[in-house]
C-alpha positions in Angstrom: 15.4 -29.8 39.4 16.9 -26.2 40.0 17.5 -26.1 36.2 13.9 -26.9 35.4 12.6 -24.4 38.0 14.8 -21.7 36.3 13.5 -22.4 32.9 9.8 -22.3 34.2 10.5 -19.0 35.8 12.3 -17.6 32.8 9.5 -18.8 30.5 6.9 -17.0 32.6 8.9 -13.8 32.6 9.4 -14.0 28.9 5.6 -14.5 28.5 5.0 -11.5 30.6 7.2 -9.4 28.4 5.9 -10.6 25.1 2.3 -10.2 26.5 2.8 -6.5 25.9 3.2 -7.0 22.2 0.6 -5.4 20.0 -1.9 -8.1 18.8 -3.1 -7.8 15.2 -6.6 -9.4 15.5 -8.8 -10.2 12.5 -6.4 -9.5 9.8 -7.8 -9.9 6.3 -6.8 -13.1 4.4 -4.5 -11.2 1.8 -2.8 -9.6 4.7 -2.2 -12.9 6.6 -0.8 -14.5 3.3 1.6 -11.6 2.6 2.8 -11.5 6.2 3.5 -15.4 6.2 5.6 -14.9 3.1 7.5 -11.9 4.7 8.4 -13.9 7.7 10.7 -15.9 5.6 8.7 -19.1 4.8 9.4 -18.4 1.2 12.8 -19.7 0.3 14.9 -16.8 -0.9 17.6 -19.2 -2.3 15.4 -21.1 -4.7 15.0 -19.6 -8.2 11.5 -18.7 -9.5 11.3 -21.8 -11.6 12.3 -24.1 -8.6 9.8 -22.5 -6.3 6.9 -22.8 -8.9 7.9 -26.5 -9.6 7.3 -27.1 -5.8 4.2 -25.1 -5.3 2.9 -24.0 -8.7 1.7 -20.8 -6.8 1.8 -17.4 -8.6 2.9 -18.7 -12.0 2.2 -15.9 -14.4 0.7 -14.0 -11.7 0.7 -10.8 -13.8 3.2 -8.8 -11.8 6.2 -9.7 -13.9 5.7 -6.6 -16.2 4.6 -3.9 -13.8 7.4 -1.2 -13.8 4.8 1.0 -15.4 2.1 0.0 -13.0 1.3 1.4 -9.6 -2.0 0.0 -8.8 -3.3 -3.6 -9.0 -6.9 -4.4 -8.1 -8.1 -7.8 -7.1 -11.8 -8.8 -7.3 -13.8 -11.9 -6.5 -17.1 -12.9 -8.4 -20.2 -12.8 -6.5 -22.5 -15.5 -8.1 -25.6 -14.4 -6.2 -25.3 -10.6 -7.3 -23.7 -11.6 -10.5 -21.1 -8.8 -10.3 -17.4 -8.4 -9.2 -16.7 -7.4 -5.7 -13.6 -5.8 -4.4 -11.2 -8.0 -2.6 -7.9 -6.2 -2.1 -5.5 -4.0 -4.0 -1.7 -3.0 -4.1 -0.7 0.4 -4.7 2.9 0.8 -5.9 5.2 3.8 -6.2 8.6 4.0 -8.0 11.6 6.4 -8.0 13.0 8.2 -10.9 15.1 5.0 -11.7 11.9 2.9 -11.9 12.9 1.1 -8.7 10.0 0.0 -6.4 10.0 2.1 -3.3 6.7 1.2 -1.6 3.8 -1.0 -1.8 0.6 -0.4 0.1 -1.8 -3.4 0.5 -5.4 -2.6 1.3 -8.3 -5.1 1.8 -11.9 -4.1 1.0 -14.3 -4.0 3.9 -17.5 -5.4 2.5 -19.6 -4.5 5.6 -18.5 -0.8 5.7 -17.9 -0.2 2.0 -14.3 1.2 2.1 -10.7 0.2 1.7 -8.9 -0.8 4.9 -5.1 -0.4 5.3 -3.3 -3.7 5.8 0.4 -3.8 5.0 2.9 -1.0 3.9 6.3 -2.0 2.5 9.2 0.3 1.9 12.4 -0.5 -0.1 15.8 1.1 -0.2 18.8 0.5 -2.5 22.5 0.7 -2.4 24.8 2.6 -4.8 24.9 -0.2 -7.2 21.0 -0.3 -7.6 20.5 -3.5 -5.5 18.0 -3.7 -2.8 19.5 -2.9 0.7 16.4 -3.0 2.9 12.7 -3.9 3.0 10.6 -2.8 5.9 7.1 -4.1 6.5 4.5 -2.2 8.6 1.0 -3.5 9.6 -2.0 -1.3 10.1 -3.4 -1.5 13.7 -7.1 -0.6 13.7 -7.5 0.1 17.4 -4.7 2.9 17.4 -5.3 3.7 13.6 -1.7 3.8 12.9 1.2 1.9 11.2 3.3 -0.4 13.3 6.6 -1.9 12.5 6.5 -5.7 11.8 9.3 -7.1 9.9 12.5 -5.7 8.2 15.0 -7.5 5.8 18.5 -6.1 5.3 20.5 -7.4 2.3 24.3 -7.5 2.1 26.5 -8.2 -0.8 30.1 -9.4 -1.4 32.8 -7.7 -3.4 31.3 -9.2 -6.6 28.0 -7.7 -5.7 26.6 -11.2 -5.1 24.0 -11.6 -2.4 25.9 -12.7 0.6 23.3 -12.5 3.4 19.7 -11.5 4.4 19.0 -10.6 7.9 15.3 -10.8 9.0 14.3 -8.8 12.1 11.1 -8.4 13.9 9.9 -5.3 15.8 9.8 -5.8 19.5 7.2 -3.5 21.1 8.3 -3.5 24.7 11.8 -2.2 23.8 10.7 -0.3 20.7 13.6 -1.9 18.7 14.3 -4.5 16.0 15.4 -8.0 17.2 16.9 -10.7 15.1 14.6 -13.6 13.9 16.1 -15.2 10.8 19.3 -15.0 8.8 20.4 -16.5 5.4 24.0 -16.9 4.2 25.0 -17.6 0.7 28.2 -19.2 -0.7 29.3 -19.1 -4.5 32.0 -20.7 -6.5 34.6 -19.0 -8.7 32.1 -18.8 -11.5 29.5 -17.0 -9.4 27.1 -20.0 -9.0 25.4 -20.5 -5.8 26.8 -23.6 -4.0 25.0 -23.4 -0.8 22.8 -21.4 1.5 22.2 -21.6 5.3 19.2 -20.6 7.1 19.3 -20.0 10.9 17.0 -18.5 13.7 17.9 -16.3 16.6 17.6 -17.7 20.1 17.1 -14.6 22.3 17.6 -16.5 25.6 21.2 -17.7 24.6 21.8 -14.8 22.3 23.0 -17.1 19.4 22.0 -18.1 16.1 20.6 -21.7 15.7 20.9 -23.7 12.4 17.7 -24.6 10.7 18.2 -25.6 7.1 21.0 -26.0 4.5 20.6 -26.1 0.7 23.6 -27.4 -1.4 23.6 -27.0 -5.1 25.5 -29.0 -7.9 25.9 -28.1 -11.6 27.0 -29.6 -14.7 30.0 -28.5 -16.8 27.8 -26.0 -18.6 26.6 -24.4 -15.4 23.1 -26.0 -15.5 21.8 -26.9 -12.1 21.7 -30.6 -11.6 20.8 -31.1 -8.0 19.7 -29.2 -4.9 19.9 -31.1 -1.6 18.1 -29.7 1.4 19.2 -30.6 4.9 17.8 -29.9 8.4 19.8 -29.4 11.6 19.4 -32.3 14.1 20.6 -32.3 17.6 22.3 -35.5 19.0 23.7 -35.7 22.4 24.4 -32.0 22.9 25.8 -31.7 19.4 24.2 -31.0 16.0 24.6 -32.5 12.5 23.0 -31.8 9.1 20.7 -34.6 8.1 19.1 -35.2 4.6 15.6 -33.9 4.2 14.7 -33.6 0.5 16.3 -33.0 -2.8 15.5 -31.9 -6.5 17.2 -33.4 -9.6 17.1 -31.1 -12.6 17.4 -32.3 -16.2 18.0 -30.0 -19.1 18.1 -30.6 -22.8 21.0 -29.9 -25.1 20.4 -26.1 -25.2 20.0 -25.8 -21.5 16.3 -25.8 -21.2 14.8 -27.3 -18.0 12.7 -30.3 -19.1 12.4 -32.5 -16.0 12.4 -32.0 -12.3 12.2 -34.9 -9.8 11.6 -34.2 -6.1 12.5 -36.8 -3.6 12.4 -37.1 0.2 14.8 -38.8 2.4 13.6 -42.0 4.3 15.9 -42.6 7.4 14.5 -46.1 7.7 15.6 -46.8 4.3 18.6 -44.8 4.3 17.8 -43.7 0.8 16.0 -41.2 -1.3 12.4 -41.9 -2.3 10.4 -40.3 -5.1 7.7 -37.8 -4.2 6.8 -35.6 -7.2 7.9 -35.0 -10.8 7.5 -32.1 -13.3 7.8 -32.4 -16.9 8.1 -29.2 -19.0 7.6 -28.9 -22.7 8.2 -26.0 -25.0 6.8 -24.6 -28.2 8.9 -23.6 -31.2 9.6 -20.2 -29.9 11.0 -21.7 -26.7 8.1 -20.7 -24.4 6.6 -23.0 -21.9 3.9 -25.0 -23.4 2.9 -27.5 -20.7 4.0 -28.2 -17.1 2.8 -31.6 -16.2 3.0 -32.8 -12.6 3.1 -36.3 -11.5 3.0 -38.0 -8.2 4.9 -41.2 -7.2 2.9 -44.3 -6.0 4.8 -47.1 -4.3 2.1 -49.4 -5.7 2.3 -49.8 -8.6 5.9 -48.4 -8.2 5.3 -45.8 -10.9 4.4 -42.1 -11.7 0.8 -41.1 -12.1 -0.6 -37.9 -13.5 -1.7 -35.3 -10.9 -2.3 -32.0 -12.7 -1.1 -29.9 -15.5 -1.0 -26.3 -16.9 -1.0 -25.6 -20.7 -0.2 -22.3 -22.0 -1.1 -20.5 -25.3 0.3 -17.2 -26.6 -0.9 -14.3 -28.7 0.8 -13.1 -32.0 3.1 -10.9 -30.0 4.4 -13.9 -27.9 2.6 -12.7 -24.8 0.8 -15.4 -22.6 -2.8 -15.4 -23.9 -4.4 -18.3 -21.9 -3.3 -20.7 -19.1 -5.4 -23.7 -18.5 -5.2 -25.7 -15.3 -6.5 -29.3 -15.2 -6.8 -32.1 -12.7 -6.2 -35.8 -13.6 -9.4 -37.9 -13.1 -8.0 -41.5 -12.6 -11.5 -43.2 -12.8 -12.0 -41.5 -16.2 -8.4 -41.7 -17.4 -8.9 -38.2 -18.7 -8.2 -34.6 -17.8 -10.8 -32.5 -16.0 -11.0 -28.7 -16.3 -10.4 -26.6 -13.2 -9.3 -23.1 -13.8 -8.7 -21.0 -17.0 -6.6 -17.7 -16.9 -7.1 -15.1 -19.7 -4.7 -12.3 -20.1 -5.3 -8.8 -21.6 -2.6 -6.3 -22.7 -2.6 -2.7 -23.8 -1.2 -1.3 -27.1 2.3 -1.1 -25.6 2.3 -4.8 -24.4 1.9 -4.2 -20.8 -0.5 -6.6 -19.0 -3.6 -4.8 -17.9 -6.0 -7.6 -16.9 -6.0 -11.2 -15.9 -9.5 -13.0 -15.6 -9.7 -16.3 -13.9 -12.6 -18.6 -14.7 -13.7 -21.6 -12.8 -15.1 -24.8 -14.4 -18.6 -25.4 -13.4 -19.4 -29.2 -13.5 -23.1 -29.0 -13.2 -23.3 -26.4 -16.0 -20.4 -27.8 -17.9 -19.1 -24.3 -18.6 -16.7 -21.6 -17.6 -17.9 -19.2 -14.8 -16.2 -16.0 -13.4 -14.0 -16.6 -10.3 -11.2 -14.0 -10.0 -10.2 -10.7 -11.7 -7.0 -8.8 -11.5 -6.7 -5.4 -13.1 -3.4 -3.3 -13.4 -3.8 0.4 -13.7 -1.1 2.0 -15.8 1.0 4.8 -14.1 0.4 7.6 -16.5 2.9 9.7 -14.6 5.7 7.7 -16.2 5.3 9.6 -19.5 4.3 13.1 -18.4 5.2 13.5 -14.8 7.7 16.3 -13.9 7.2 18.3 -17.1 7.9 21.9 -16.4 5.4 24.6 -17.5 7.1 26.0 -20.6 6.0 29.4 -19.9 7.5 29.5 -16.4 11.3 29.8 -16.2 12.8 27.4 -13.5 9.3 26.8 -11.9 7.5 23.5 -11.9 3.8 23.4 -11.7 2.5 21.3 -8.9 -0.8 20.0 -7.7 -1.2 19.8 -4.0 -3.8 17.5 -2.6 -4.6 14.9 0.1 -4.4 11.3 -1.1 -6.7 9.5 -0.4 -9.0 12.5 -1.1 -12.1 12.8 1.0 -13.6 15.9 -0.5 -13.1 18.1 2.5 -9.8 19.6 1.4 -9.2 21.7 -1.9 -6.7 20.7 -4.7 -4.4 23.7 -4.9 -2.0 24.7 -7.6 1.5 26.2 -7.5 3.7 27.6 -10.2 1.0 28.7 -12.6 1.6 31.9 -14.6 -0.8 34.5 -16.0 -2.0 32.1 -18.7 -5.2 30.1 -18.3 -5.1 26.4 -17.4 -7.6 23.6 -17.9 -8.0 21.2 -15.0 -9.5 17.7 -15.9 -10.2 14.7 -13.9 -10.6 11.3 -15.8 -11.3 7.8 -14.7 -9.0 4.9 -15.6 -10.9 4.4 -18.8 -10.0 7.9 -20.0 -13.6 9.3 -19.5 -13.7 12.8 -18.2 -15.6 13.3 -14.9 -14.7 16.9 -14.1 -13.2 19.9 -15.6 -12.6 23.4 -14.7 -10.5 26.5 -15.6 -7.9 27.4 -13.0 -5.4 30.2 -12.4 -2.6 30.9 -9.9 -3.9 30.9 -6.3 -7.2 29.2 -7.3 -8.2 26.0 -5.8 -10.9 23.4 -6.7 -13.0 20.9 -4.7 -13.8 17.5 -6.0 -17.4 16.7 -5.0 -20.1 14.3 -6.3 -17.3 12.0 -7.9 -17.8 8.2 -7.4 -15.0 6.8 -5.1 -12.1 5.3 -7.0 -8.8 5.9 -8.7 -8.6 8.9 -11.2 -6.1 10.7 -13.3 -5.7 14.5 -12.8 -4.5 16.5 -15.8 -3.5 20.1 -15.8 -2.9 21.7 -19.4 -2.4 25.0 -20.9 -2.3 26.1 -24.7 1.0 24.4 -25.1 -0.2 21.0 -23.8 -0.1 18.9 -20.7 2.2 20.4 -18.1 1.3 18.1 -15.1 -0.6 14.8 -14.3 -1.0 12.9 -11.2 -3.2 10.2 -9.8 -5.8 10.8 -7.0 -7.6 8.2 -5.0 -11.1 9.6 -4.0 -12.6 7.9 -1.0 -16.1 8.4 0.6 
């Protein structure tokens, strides 16, 4: 009884302390989804293919070739207005080594008509170029400030293999980071991951508590054959690992993954039971041609089609279209659902992904989602010194986002005349003016959006930068 009373009092005190935490109410949907991922629900130990086999989410999400991209816009189609509406965007920045150092996620406030801060991520790297930390902050509208939320720290062994990930959450009452989750990784002599353990922190007892264990088996060629997932189970004051699920991987003679079978552990049967299967086929160039997902049915004790994705490629080998279809058992045929179409620029970088939804009443494809990637023009011309100024770099000084209340100033200009231009992402000029040292310009009357600023003299471009103009 005394122990129960102690736990009740302790629970009340804990609630009183944590009640002082900042509450992030009414977070936009993209922000909620991103935070759910950052909290560690995404399995860091499962390879990209394994994860896609389980969830099929994010396949060819268009963010695989974005080292030269710093802004990604996401739109939703409004069928009533027959136009694209802003949904959210990601603004990325990179260091001189092309390493991602920050990501700003903003959601569009359709009622007020402006971009609303959501999440800000910062990344640091160690001397070998591997990520060492990832900090996530959330925008708090009542205080109009960024507040710490999550932080992941990455540790490596002597072979530079990932050995540990520590996830911590910001504790507002004490203004400090507190432990939340931890992953530990074990490898064999060949550097193959053999197991990973996930644990959560119990603040009341100041100890780590086991949650999940993954064990991996490989064939003689190093191809993954099996992944067994186990959960920690308490029994009479002690704990043991018990089977939860497993994935069986089948590769062909050249090591291409062609079949994955997912199974769940049934305690009352003391055996594995089929759940889902993925069959993968490739074209002559070795690219994925189809991913067929099947579900196991006890009656009639066989696999049945569930859904599939088929992929087509352009002449350059880039993904051109991805078709998602659902199986209609009453028709014994495939039923259209979604169609993704991809567009690339002249250098082969992805600049647009259009998602169409199948309209059954109209029996045609209709707009659904749109993603556009804005190429970072700074990657080719940023940091160029003015050829006419020894040891001096031309700089454009401005606020970003830019509201029009402060001027754009220039530093490092010499006696020669310069031309200052502002262009939209399509390359059309929206503003131009001659400038000299000490002069400034104010950008007024320009439609809000992302623009490219270019400063040039008679020898060519000397500086470029991007500017986000707001209302």
